[in-house]
N, C-alpha and C positions, 0 to 999 in steps of 0.2 A: 357232369359231376365227376371229378377225378377220384380214383381209388387210391387209398394210402399205399405207399410202396411196401413191398414185402420185406422181411428181415434180410433175405438174400439180396434184394435190390439195394437196400440201404448199405449192406456190408461190402458188396463187390460189384454192384451194378455199373458203377462208373469205370471200373477197370476191366471187368469180364462180363459184359451184359448177356452174352449167350449162356454162360455158366449159370448166372442168376436166373435166366429164363428157364433153363432145363431143371434147375433146382425147384422152381415154383411149379412148372407144368408137369414134368415127368416124375420127379421124386415125390414131392408133396401133393401134386395134383392127381397122380395116377397110382404110383406104388403104395403110398400110405393110405389111399382110399380103397384098395382092394378088399373085398369082403372075406377072403379066406382066413385072414388073421384079424383079430381085434386090434385097435390102436394101442391098447394096453400091452398086448402080446408083442406087437411090433416094437414098442418102446423097450420092453424087457430084452428082446433079442438085440436091438440096436445098442443099448447100454452095454450089454455083455460083450458084443463085438468090439466096441470102442475101448472098453477096459482091456480086453485081451490084446488089442493092437496098440495099446498105450497112446491113445489119441485124446489128450486132455482138452484141447481147444474145442473139438466137436462134442466131447462128453459134457461140457458145461451146458450147452444148448439142450442136449438130449436128456440130461437129468431133469431140467425144468419141464421139458415136454413130457417126460415119463410121469412126473407128479401131476401134470395137467390131465394126463390120460389115465389116472386112477391108481398108479403105483404109490405105495407109501414109502417114506424115508427109510423105515426099517427094512422093507423089502429090498430097496436099492443097496443099502449097506450090506445086507446078507448076500446079495449077488456078488458084490465086490469081494467080500470075505471068501466066499466059495471059490471065486476065480483066482484067488491068490495061489491055490494049489494046482490050478490048471493052466494059467497064463503067466504065472511068475509073481513072486513077492514084490519086486520093484513096480510092476504094472499096477498091482493092487494098492500099493502105498501111494503112488501117484494119483490113482483114481479116488482113493478115500480122502486125500487132501483136497482134491478138486471138488468132491462131493461136499465136504465140510464147508469149503468156501461158498459154494452155491447155496447150500442150506442156510447159512448165516445171512448171505445177501438177500435171499428170498424172504426170510423171516423179518429182516430189517425193512423190507419194502412194504410189509403188511401194515 
């Protein structure tokens, strides 16, 4: 019985199979599974880092993951608002537009 390909395998497995494998085994198979932080906390930290570094492509995925890991939309919006003063207004504006798109897309899929 074959296992369904991971998101990383579907996105980049044909071009960068080793990067996809590392994403699956090291990042999500090891780092995200460590018990020292909850998945909710890891999502909060990851979203904050992606907002601060202005990485909207990765932020899309991690906003959805954050919601799956128990964060609320209101909390994510508050993180982005808070970071406007620490990581820059343009980063926050990009992040909030990305979040708005993801929230609409997620709500439409329900």
